C-alpha positions in Angstrom: -35.1 13.8 11.5 -34.3 17.1 9.7 -30.9 17.5 7.8 -29.8 20.0 10.4 -30.6 17.7 13.3 -28.9 14.8 11.6 -25.8 16.9 10.8 -25.6 18.1 14.4 -25.9 14.6 15.7 -23.2 13.3 13.3 -20.8 16.0 14.3 -21.5 15.4 18.0 -20.9 11.7 17.6 -17.6 12.3 15.8 -16.1 14.8 18.3 -17.6 13.9 21.6 -14.6 11.6 22.7 -11.8 13.7 21.2 -10.2 15.6 24.1 -8.3 18.3 22.2 -9.0 20.3 19.1 -6.8 22.7 17.1 -8.3 26.2 16.9 -7.1 28.3 13.9 -7.5 32.0 14.0 -6.3 34.8 11.6 -3.6 37.2 12.8 -3.8 40.9 11.9 -1.3 40.4 9.1 -3.5 37.7 7.5 -1.4 34.7 8.6 -3.1 31.7 10.2 -2.3 30.6 13.7 -3.4 27.3 15.4 -3.3 26.2 19.0 -4.7 23.2 21.0 -7.9 23.8 22.9 -9.6 21.4 25.4 -12.9 20.2 24.2 -15.8 20.8 26.6 -18.2 17.9 27.4 -21.6 19.1 26.4 -24.5 18.3 24.1 -23.4 19.8 20.7 -26.2 22.1 19.4 -24.2 23.9 16.6 -21.9 25.8 19.0 -18.6 24.8 20.4 -17.3 26.2 23.7 -13.7 26.7 24.9 -12.4 28.2 28.1 -9.9 31.1 27.6 -8.4 34.0 29.3 -10.1 37.2 28.1 -6.7 38.8 27.5 -5.3 35.9 25.4 -3.9 36.6 22.0 -6.5 34.4 20.3 -9.2 36.7 21.7 -7.6 39.7 20.0 -7.4 37.7 16.8 -11.0 36.7 17.0 -12.1 40.3 17.6 -10.2 41.3 14.5 -11.4 38.4 12.3 -14.4 36.3 13.6 -13.9 33.4 11.1 -12.1 30.5 12.6 -11.5 26.8 12.0 -11.6 24.0 14.6 -10.1 20.7 13.7 -10.4 17.4 15.5 -8.3 14.3 15.0 -8.5 10.8 16.5 -6.1 8.7 14.4 -6.6 5.5 16.3 -10.2 5.5 15.3 -9.6 7.1 11.9 -11.9 10.1 12.8 -11.2 13.5 11.5 -13.4 16.6 11.6 -12.9 20.2 10.4 -15.4 22.8 11.2 -15.5 26.5 10.3 -17.6 29.2 11.9 -17.5 32.5 13.7 -16.1 33.0 17.2 -16.9 35.5 19.9 -15.8 36.1 23.5 -18.5 35.3 26.1 -18.2 36.5 29.7 -21.6 35.1 30.9 -20.9 33.8 34.5 -23.8 31.3 34.4 -22.5 29.7 31.2 -19.0 29.6 32.6 -20.3 27.9 35.7 -22.4 25.5 33.7 -19.4 24.3 31.6 -16.8 24.5 34.4 -14.9 21.4 35.4 -12.4 21.5 38.4 -9.8 19.9 36.2 -9.6 23.3 34.4 -7.8 24.7 37.5 -4.6 23.4 35.8 -5.0 26.2 33.3 -6.9 28.7 35.5 -5.5 28.3 39.1 -8.0 30.9 40.5 -10.9 28.8 39.1 -14.2 30.5 38.8 -12.8 33.5 40.7 -10.3 34.3 37.9 -11.4 37.8 36.6 -10.0 36.9 33.1 -11.9 33.6 32.9 -14.1 33.6 29.8 -15.5 31.4 27.0 -14.8 31.4 23.3 -18.0 30.4 21.5 -17.7 29.1 18.0 -20.9 29.1 16.1 -20.4 26.4 13.4 -21.4 27.2 9.9 -19.9 24.3 7.9 -18.0 21.1 8.5 -16.3 18.2 6.8 -15.5 14.8 8.3 -13.7 11.7 7.4 -14.6 8.5 9.2 -13.3 5.0 8.6 -15.4 2.5 10.6 -13.2 -0.5 9.7 -10.8 -2.0 12.2 -7.1 -1.2 12.1 -6.4 -4.7 10.8 -8.9 -4.2 7.9 -7.4 -0.8 7.1 -3.8 -2.1 7.2 -4.7 -5.0 4.9 -6.4 -2.6 2.5 -3.3 -0.4 2.6 -0.9 -3.3 2.0 -3.1 -4.6 -0.9 -3.1 -1.2 -2.5 0.7 -1.1 -2.2 1.1 -4.5 -3.8 -1.4 -4.2 -6.6 -0.7 -0.5 -7.3 -4.5 0.2 -7.2 -6.1 2.8 -5.0 -7.1 1.7 -1.5 -10.7 0.5 -1.5 -13.4 2.0 0.7 -11.3 4.4 2.8 -14.5 5.3 4.7 -17.0 8.1 4.8 -16.3 11.7 3.8 -18.9 14.4 3.7 -19.2 18.1 3.6 -21.9 19.6 5.7 -22.9 23.0 4.2 -25.5 23.9 6.8 -25.3 23.5 10.6 
């Protein structure tokens, strides 16, 4: 398995069960703005997809500055992922239909007939993840031991930077 294939598989495994991510864009004045976005269920191939309204503020921000960050967090499983990449608005009806789920009517009441319905595609360039495979009990015991002994917590889990997706 190539490094790229392995990196994509690792990221997919890390985020596949996390329902919401935080998308961070850059406003015109250079300040950062984050908002929650629903994660789409699909086979990750290096691109992330999010439904949006074509006239949403985030779309304007992405058209001004394409670089974005998407962060995922699942504290109960001690999984954290931060990805950076470039975003673009996609209005491809066939891709929208492919990713559509009737549950999205909560955000888009007109469903597939909504003229503003679009996708935000994030092409991932880099990522970093933190993963602690130990159970909660093992993590809590390690934390308590570190507090009592004054020594750094042992084996907090895996952390890796992925420089190429």
